[in-house]
N, C-alpha and C positions, 0 to 999 in steps of 0.2 A: 445192500443185499438185493439180489434179484428176486422177483416173485416166484412162488412155487407153482409148478404146472404138473398136470398128470403125466406120468412117465419119468419124472425127475428122480434121480437116485438121492437118498437122504440117509442121515444117521439119526436114530431115535434115542432120546434120553428121557426116560420117565422114571422118577423115583418118588413114590409116595406110599401111603399106607399099605396097599396090597400089590403094587407093581414095582419091580426092580429091573427095568430095562436100561442098561447102560451100553452105549455105543453099538446098538443093534442096527444093522444096515437093511435097507429095503427100498421099495419103489412106490411112489405115490400112485394110488389106484383110483382115488376119487377125491374131489374137493367140493365142499358145500360153500359156494362163494358168498351166500347171504350172511353167514355167520363166521366167516373166515377170521375176523379180528376180534371176536368175542371170546375172551380168554377162558371162560368156564365151560364153553361148548367145544368138544373135540370135533372139529369140522373137516379134518383131513384123514382119509383112510389110507393106511400104508400096508402093502403086502411085504412082510418081512422075509428075508432070505432063509431064516431058520425059525422053527416054531418057538413061541415064547413060553410055552409050558408043556406039561406032559400030554395034553390033549391033542397036540399036533397042529393047533390052529396057527395060522400065519397072518391073518388080517387083524389090524389093530388101529384104533382111532386115536388121534392126537390133536393138539392145538398147535398154533404157530410157534409158541415158545418152546415146545418139546422136540422140535426137529431142526436140523440144519442140512445144507447141501453137502454132498460128499466132496 
């Protein structure tokens, strides 16, 4: 698996208590490198192609396990 970089196209899969994002596509906007591999800290910010809820927001933070390259 190649490392994630800002600008990479990714697919987000987050399914837990209040989130149900399955196969949502987006672009990596920011990476906090210090905590990249700490699983309980969402260190990657993704700008989704479509809003994830009714508020219209498209920025979402995830960890490495919740995304994959397109």
